[in-house]
N, C-alpha and C positions, 0 to 999 in steps of 0.2 A: 802803539800806536791804538786806541781805541778805533772802532770802527762805529760809523754812526745808522741806527736802523729804520727805517720808516713801514709805515703801515698803510698798504693803495685803499685809498678812498675812493668807492666810486661814482660816479656821475651823476647816474641815473637810481635813485632807491624804492623807482617802483616797482609793485611783483611784474611779472610777464603773465602775460593777458592771457589764460584759459584760454585751449583753440581746442574745437573736439577732435575727434577722427574718424576720418570719413574713408574705408574699404571698400570695392563692390563685393558683389554676392560670394566672388572666386577669391578674394581675401587680397587681388591686386590691388592701385592704388589707380585713379582712374585722371586720367588729365587730361583737358583736350584743347591745351595750346600745344602748339610744335614746339621744341626745347630752343631755346633763345644763344642755342651755341650753334658752334660744327658740327657736333659728331650726329650724322645721317647713321653710322650701319653703325649693325651686331650682333657677336657674337652670340650663339645661342645654342645648347645640347636641345637635339632633336629628344620627343615626346613622344607616346605612344600611341597617341590618336587623331586620326586628323580633324576630327575638334576642336582639341588643345594646341595646336600647333597652329587651326583657324585663327582660335582665343590669340597665341602669341602673334602673332603676323598684322594682326587689326590691334594692340597693341603699341607696337615696334612705328605700324604706322600712325596712330592718329598721334605719339608726340613727336611725328616731322620724322622717321624712321625711313630708306629707301633705301636701305640696303643688308641679308642676312646672308652671314658667315656661317654656317652652319657647324659642329664640335659636337665630334662624334663619329661616327662612321664614314669608311672613308666615299671620295668624290669618284664617281667615273666618269671619265672624259663623252664626249656625243659629240657626234657631229653632226652638221646640218644641213639637208637637202635640199637645191638650189631653188624649192618651192616653200621653207623653211620649214617643213617638220625632220623631228631630232633623230635619230635614227642611232642604234643597236645593233653593230653586227650587219651593217651595210641594208639592214630594213626595218622599216617604222616601231621608234620603239613604243613599246604597248603601255607605260609609260601615259606619255603625252600622245597617240595616238584621239581621245575622243577630249585634246584641251583647246578650247574655242575661245573666241572670244572676242564681238563685235564682228562674226563674221570669219576672221582671222583666227589661223590657227596663236597658238599662246606665243611662240615666238614671233613671228611679225607683229601681235600685238604688243609686248615688249620693248622691240624697235621700235615705232612707233610712237608707245609713250617714252618713253630715253629719249629718242630727236626732238619730242617736242619740248622737251625741256631744253633742247642742245643740239641743236642740229645736226654737228659734231658726234655724236655720245653712237656710240659701237656697239655691240655685242661681240669682246672677244673672242672666245672659247664659252662654252656651255658641259657643260658639269652635273650627274644626279648622284 
C-alpha cells in the first residue's frame, strides 16, 4: 500500500522582522520589567568582588527576584542575639557588625521588609 506524503505549507510567508540586539556595557541583558511568572529565587555562584556581587543582586532584584541561593562555598549557620545581631561563636560576627539600614541592624531591617510583604513572614535561619 502506497503512503501519501504532504509538504507542510506555512500559514505566513512574511519574513521575521529584524530586531537589534541590546546589551548593557557588561554584556548582560537589561530588563526593567518584573518577571510574569512565579520564579522569585535564583541560584548563583559567588563572584570574586563585592561590586560584581552587587551587580548580580541588582539584576536579580530588577526582574523581581527576592531570594538568592548561593552555590559554591559552604554556608555556615549563625545564631542571632535577642537584639538582632548576627553572632559567630557567641560574639558579634565581624562581617555583620557594621551592617545597618534605616537605623536598624541588617537582620532586623530584613525582618521588617519581609513582614511588610506578609505579616506572617519570618527569618528561620541565618547562614553566611
